[in-house]
DSSP file (Angstrom, degrees, kcal/mol; ACC not computed):
  #  RESIDUE AA STRUCTURE BP1 BP2  ACC     N-H-->O    O-->H-N    N-H-->O    O-->H-N    TCO  KAPPA ALPHA  PHI   PSI    X-CA   Y-CA   Z-CA
    1    1 A M              0   0    0      0, 0.0     2,-0.0     0, 0.0     0, 0.0   0.000 360.0 360.0 360.0 129.9 -132.4  -64.1  -16.9
    2    2 A S     >  -     0   0    0      1,-0.1     4,-2.6     4,-0.0     5,-0.2  -0.326 360.0-114.1 -74.2 160.2 -134.8  -66.9  -17.6
    3    3 A D  H  > S+     0   0    0      1,-0.2     4,-2.4     2,-0.2     5,-0.2   0.859 116.9  53.9 -61.5 -35.6 -136.8  -67.0  -20.9
    4    4 A L  H  > S+     0   0    0      2,-0.2     4,-2.2     1,-0.2    -1,-0.2   0.916 110.6  44.8 -67.0 -43.3 -140.0  -66.5  -18.9
    5    5 A I  H  > S+     0   0    0      2,-0.2     4,-2.7     1,-0.2    -2,-0.2   0.917 113.7  50.5 -66.4 -42.7 -138.8  -63.3  -17.2
    6    6 A A  H  X S+     0   0    0     -4,-2.6     4,-2.5     1,-0.2    -2,-0.2   0.903 110.8  49.0 -62.2 -41.3 -137.4  -62.0  -20.5
    7    7 A A  H  X S+     0   0    0     -4,-2.4     4,-2.4     2,-0.2    -1,-0.2   0.902 112.0  48.8 -66.0 -41.0 -140.7  -62.6  -22.2
    8    8 A D  H  X S+     0   0    0     -4,-2.2     4,-2.3     2,-0.2    -2,-0.2   0.917 112.2  48.5 -63.1 -43.7 -142.6  -60.9  -19.4
    9    9 A Q  H  X S+     0   0    0     -4,-2.7     4,-2.3     2,-0.2    -2,-0.2   0.919 111.7  49.4 -63.7 -43.1 -140.2  -57.9  -19.5
   10   10 A L  H  X S+     0   0    0     -4,-2.5     4,-2.6     1,-0.2    -2,-0.2   0.919 109.9  51.5 -61.4 -44.2 -140.6  -57.7  -23.3
   11   11 A R  H  X S+     0   0    0     -4,-2.4     4,-2.6     1,-0.2    -1,-0.2   0.899 109.2  50.9 -59.6 -42.0 -144.4  -57.8  -23.0
   12   12 A L  H  X S+     0   0    0     -4,-2.3     4,-2.3     2,-0.2    -1,-0.2   0.903 110.2  49.1 -63.8 -41.2 -144.3  -55.0  -20.5
   13   13 A F  H  X S+     0   0    0     -4,-2.3     4,-2.5     2,-0.2    -2,-0.2   0.939 112.2  48.5 -62.1 -45.8 -142.1  -52.9  -22.8
   14   14 A I  H  X S+     0   0    0     -4,-2.6     4,-2.6     1,-0.2    -2,-0.2   0.915 111.3  49.9 -61.2 -43.9 -144.5  -53.5  -25.7
   15   15 A E  H  X S+     0   0    0     -4,-2.6     4,-2.2     2,-0.2    -1,-0.2   0.884 110.4  50.3 -63.9 -38.5 -147.5  -52.6  -23.6
   16   16 A R  H  X S+     0   0    0     -4,-2.3     4,-2.5     2,-0.2    -1,-0.2   0.927 111.0  48.9 -63.6 -43.9 -145.9  -49.4  -22.5
   17   17 A I  H  X S+     0   0    0     -4,-2.5     4,-2.8     1,-0.2    -2,-0.2   0.918 110.1  51.6 -61.4 -43.4 -145.1  -48.5  -26.0
   18   18 A E  H  X S+     0   0    0     -4,-2.6     4,-2.0     2,-0.2    -1,-0.2   0.903 110.4  48.3 -61.5 -41.5 -148.6  -49.2  -27.1
   19   19 A R  H  X S+     0   0    0     -4,-2.2     4,-2.3     2,-0.2    -1,-0.2   0.923 112.8  48.0 -63.6 -43.9 -150.0  -47.0  -24.4
   20   20 A L  H  X S+     0   0    0     -4,-2.5     4,-2.7     1,-0.2    -2,-0.2   0.889 109.4  52.9 -65.3 -39.0 -147.7  -44.2  -25.3
   21   21 A E  H  X S+     0   0    0     -4,-2.8     4,-2.2     2,-0.2    -1,-0.2   0.895 109.5  49.5 -61.9 -39.5 -148.6  -44.5  -29.0
   22   22 A E  H  X S+     0   0    0     -4,-2.0     4,-2.2     2,-0.2    -2,-0.2   0.904 111.4  48.4 -66.3 -41.3 -152.2  -44.2  -28.1
   23   23 A E  H  X S+     0   0    0     -4,-2.3     4,-2.5     2,-0.2    -2,-0.2   0.906 110.2  52.5 -63.0 -40.9 -151.5  -41.1  -26.0
   24   24 A K  H  X S+     0   0    0     -4,-2.7     4,-2.6     1,-0.2    -2,-0.2   0.905 108.6  50.0 -62.1 -42.0 -149.5  -39.7  -28.9
   25   25 A K  H  X S+     0   0    0     -4,-2.2     4,-2.3     2,-0.2    -1,-0.2   0.909 110.1  50.9 -62.7 -42.1 -152.4  -40.3  -31.3
   26   26 A G  H  X S+     0   0    0     -4,-2.2     4,-2.2     2,-0.2    -2,-0.2   0.907 110.9  48.3 -61.5 -42.0 -154.8  -38.5  -28.8
   27   27 A M  H  X S+     0   0    0     -4,-2.5     4,-2.6     2,-0.2    -2,-0.2   0.910 109.9  51.7 -65.1 -42.0 -152.4  -35.6  -28.6
   28   28 A A  H  X S+     0   0    0     -4,-2.6     4,-2.4     1,-0.2    -2,-0.2   0.900 109.8  50.2 -61.7 -39.9 -152.1  -35.4  -32.4
   29   29 A D  H  X S+     0   0    0     -4,-2.3     4,-2.1     2,-0.2    -1,-0.2   0.908 110.4  49.9 -63.1 -41.8 -155.9  -35.4  -32.6
   30   30 A D  H  X S+     0   0    0     -4,-2.2     4,-1.9     2,-0.2    -2,-0.2   0.907 110.8  49.2 -63.4 -42.4 -156.1  -32.5  -30.0
   31   31 A I  H  X S+     0   0    0     -4,-2.6     4,-2.3     1,-0.2    -2,-0.2   0.918 109.7  51.5 -63.6 -43.6 -153.5  -30.5  -31.9
   32   32 A R  H  X S+     0   0    0     -4,-2.4     4,-2.3     1,-0.2    -1,-0.2   0.893 108.4  52.8 -59.6 -40.0 -155.4  -31.0  -35.2
   33   33 A D  H  X S+     0   0    0     -4,-2.1     4,-2.4     2,-0.2    -1,-0.2   0.886 107.4  51.1 -63.4 -39.0 -158.6  -29.8  -33.4
   34   34 A V  H  X S+     0   0    0     -4,-1.9     4,-2.7     2,-0.2    -2,-0.2   0.920 110.3  48.9 -65.8 -43.1 -156.8  -26.6  -32.2
   35   35 A Y  H  X S+     0   0    0     -4,-2.3     4,-2.6     1,-0.2    -2,-0.2   0.910 111.6  49.9 -61.5 -41.0 -155.7  -25.9  -35.7
   36   36 A A  H  X S+     0   0    0     -4,-2.3     4,-2.1     2,-0.2    -2,-0.2   0.898 111.1  49.2 -64.1 -40.3 -159.2  -26.4  -37.0
   37   37 A E  H  X S+     0   0    0     -4,-2.4     4,-0.9     2,-0.2    -2,-0.2   0.924 111.8  48.3 -64.3 -44.2 -160.6  -24.1  -34.3
   38   38 A A  H ><>S+     0   0    0     -4,-2.7     5,-2.4     1,-0.2     3,-0.7   0.906 110.3  52.2 -62.6 -40.9 -158.0  -21.4  -35.2
   39   39 A K  H ><5S+     0   0    0     -4,-2.6     3,-1.8     1,-0.2    -1,-0.2   0.892 105.2  54.9 -62.4 -38.8 -158.9  -21.8  -38.9
   40   40 A S  H 3<5S+     0   0    0     -4,-2.1    -1,-0.2     1,-0.3    -2,-0.2   0.727 105.1  54.7 -67.4 -19.4 -162.6  -21.4  -38.1
   41   41 A Q  T <<5S-     0   0    0     -4,-0.9    -1,-0.3    -3,-0.7    -2,-0.2   0.377 130.2 -95.9 -92.4   2.7 -161.6  -18.1  -36.5
   42   42 A G  T < 5S+     0   0    0     -3,-1.8    -3,-0.2     1,-0.3     2,-0.2   0.471  80.4 133.9 101.1   2.7 -159.9  -16.9  -39.7
   43   43 A Y      < -     0   0    0     -5,-2.4     2,-0.7    -6,-0.1    -1,-0.3  -0.562  59.1-117.3 -86.0 152.3 -156.2  -17.9  -38.9
   44   44 A D     >  -     0   0    0     -2,-0.2     4,-2.2     1,-0.2     5,-0.2  -0.804  18.8-160.3 -92.2 113.5 -154.1  -19.7  -41.5
   45   45 A A  H  > S+     0   0    0     -2,-0.7     4,-2.6     1,-0.2     5,-0.2   0.860  89.1  56.3 -63.4 -37.6 -153.1  -23.1  -40.1
   46   46 A K  H  > S+     0   0    0      1,-0.2     4,-1.8     2,-0.2    -1,-0.2   0.920 110.3  44.7 -61.7 -43.7 -150.2  -23.5  -42.5
   47   47 A T  H  > S+     0   0    0      2,-0.2     4,-2.3     1,-0.2    -1,-0.2   0.892 111.4  53.4 -67.3 -39.4 -148.6  -20.3  -41.3
   48   48 A M  H  X S+     0   0    0     -4,-2.2     4,-2.6     1,-0.2    -2,-0.2   0.906 107.2  51.6 -62.0 -40.6 -149.3  -21.2  -37.7
   49   49 A R  H  X S+     0   0    0     -4,-2.6     4,-2.4     1,-0.2    -1,-0.2   0.900 109.0  51.2 -61.9 -39.9 -147.5  -24.6  -38.2
   50   50 A A  H  X S+     0   0    0     -4,-1.8     4,-2.4     2,-0.2    -2,-0.2   0.906 110.1  49.1 -63.4 -41.4 -144.5  -22.6  -39.6
   51   51 A I  H  X S+     0   0    0     -4,-2.3     4,-2.7     2,-0.2    -2,-0.2   0.916 110.1  50.5 -64.8 -43.4 -144.5  -20.4  -36.6
   52   52 A V  H  X S+     0   0    0     -4,-2.6     4,-1.1     1,-0.2    -2,-0.2   0.919 111.1  49.6 -60.0 -43.0 -144.6  -23.3  -34.2
   53   53 A R  H  X S+     0   0    0     -4,-2.4     4,-0.7     1,-0.2     3,-0.4   0.912 111.9  48.1 -62.2 -42.8 -141.7  -24.9  -36.1
   54   54 A L  H >< S+     0   0    0     -4,-2.4     3,-0.9     1,-0.2    -2,-0.2   0.892 107.5  55.0 -65.0 -39.7 -139.7  -21.7  -35.9
   55   55 A R  H 3< S+     0   0    0     -4,-2.7    -1,-0.2     1,-0.3    -2,-0.2   0.747 101.9  58.9 -67.9 -21.9 -140.4  -21.3  -32.1
   56   56 A K  H 3< S+     0   0    0     -4,-1.1    -1,-0.3    -3,-0.4    -2,-0.2   0.744  93.8  85.5 -74.5 -23.0 -139.0  -24.8  -31.5
   57   57 A M  S << S-     0   0    0     -3,-0.9     2,-0.1    -4,-0.7    -3,-0.0  -0.444  87.3-110.3 -81.3 150.8 -135.7  -23.7  -33.0
   58   58 A E     >  -     0   0    0     -2,-0.1     4,-2.6     1,-0.1     3,-0.3  -0.456  36.5-107.5 -72.3 155.5 -132.9  -22.0  -31.1
   59   59 A K  H  > S+     0   0    0      1,-0.2     4,-3.0     2,-0.2     5,-0.2   0.887 117.7  49.8 -56.1 -45.4 -132.4  -18.3  -32.1
   60   60 A H  H  > S+     0   0    0      1,-0.2     4,-2.1     2,-0.2    -1,-0.2   0.885 112.9  47.1 -65.2 -36.1 -129.2  -18.9  -33.9
   61   61 A A  H  > S+     0   0    0     -3,-0.3     4,-2.3     2,-0.2    -1,-0.2   0.887 113.2  49.1 -69.7 -38.6 -130.6  -21.8  -36.0
   62   62 A R  H  X S+     0   0    0     -4,-2.6     4,-2.6     2,-0.2    -2,-0.2   0.925 111.6  48.9 -65.3 -44.8 -133.7  -19.7  -36.7
   63   63 A D  H  X S+     0   0    0     -4,-3.0     4,-2.4    -5,-0.2    -2,-0.2   0.908 112.1  49.1 -60.9 -42.5 -131.6  -16.7  -37.8
   64   64 A E  H  X S+     0   0    0     -4,-2.1     4,-2.4    -5,-0.2    -1,-0.2   0.914 111.8  48.2 -64.4 -43.2 -129.5  -19.0  -40.0
   65   65 A A  H  X S+     0   0    0     -4,-2.3     4,-2.4     2,-0.2    -2,-0.2   0.908 112.8  48.2 -64.3 -42.1 -132.6  -20.6  -41.6
   66   66 A E  H  X S+     0   0    0     -4,-2.6     4,-2.5     2,-0.2    -1,-0.2   0.890 111.3  50.3 -66.1 -39.0 -134.2  -17.2  -42.3
   67   67 A M  H  X S+     0   0    0     -4,-2.4     4,-2.3     2,-0.2    -2,-0.2   0.915 111.8  47.9 -64.9 -42.3 -130.9  -15.8  -43.8
   68   68 A L  H  X S+     0   0    0     -4,-2.4     4,-2.5     2,-0.2    -2,-0.2   0.905 111.3  50.4 -65.0 -41.6 -130.7  -18.9  -46.1
   69   69 A L  H  X S+     0   0    0     -4,-2.4     4,-2.7     2,-0.2    -2,-0.2   0.922 110.7  49.5 -61.4 -44.6 -134.3  -18.5  -47.1
   70   70 A D  H  X S+     0   0    0     -4,-2.5     4,-2.6     2,-0.2    -2,-0.2   0.901 110.6  51.0 -60.9 -41.3 -133.7  -14.8  -47.9
   71   71 A T  H  X S+     0   0    0     -4,-2.3     4,-2.2     2,-0.2    -2,-0.2   0.924 112.4  45.5 -62.1 -45.9 -130.6  -15.7  -50.0
   72   72 A Y  H  X S+     0   0    0     -4,-2.5     4,-1.5     2,-0.2    -2,-0.2   0.906 112.5  50.8 -65.4 -42.2 -132.5  -18.3  -52.0
   73   73 A K  H  <>S+     0   0    0     -4,-2.7     5,-3.3     1,-0.2     6,-0.8   0.924 111.4  48.1 -61.2 -44.7 -135.5  -15.9  -52.5
   74   74 A A  H ><5S+     0   0    0     -4,-2.6     3,-1.2     1,-0.2    -1,-0.2   0.902 109.0  53.5 -63.2 -41.0 -133.1  -13.2  -53.7
   75   75 A A  H 3<5S+     0   0    0     -4,-2.2    -1,-0.2     1,-0.3    -2,-0.2   0.803 113.4  43.7 -63.9 -28.5 -131.4  -15.6  -56.1
   76   76 A L  T 3<5S-     0   0    0     -4,-1.5    -1,-0.3    -3,-0.2    -2,-0.2   0.336 117.0-112.1 -99.2   6.0 -134.7  -16.5  -57.6
   77   77 A G  T < 5S+     0   0    0     -3,-1.2    -3,-0.2    -4,-0.3    -2,-0.1   0.755  86.4 115.9  72.6  24.6 -136.0  -12.9  -57.8
   78   78 A L      <       0   0    0     -5,-3.3    -4,-0.2    -6,-0.2    -5,-0.1   0.508 360.0 360.0 -98.6  -6.4 -138.7  -13.5  -55.1
   79   79 A G              0   0    0     -6,-0.8    -5,-0.1    -9,-0.1    -1,-0.1   0.456 360.0 360.0 -92.8 360.0 -137.3  -11.1  -52.6
């Protein structure tokens, strides 16, 4: 591969990454707007974020995390 072709290919990769980063920023802004809208309707954004995180997990991982949290809470007298 010639240096010119390699440089062109590298530039194309960088430009693709930059476009994707811009799209990612736009999506993050949209998500932030949805949380703000939900908060204005009386929902707790922190709790909603926790629910979204839990829903991403597979059931067995979620069950294990909840069991561990319950164990820690009980050990600290919070349960």
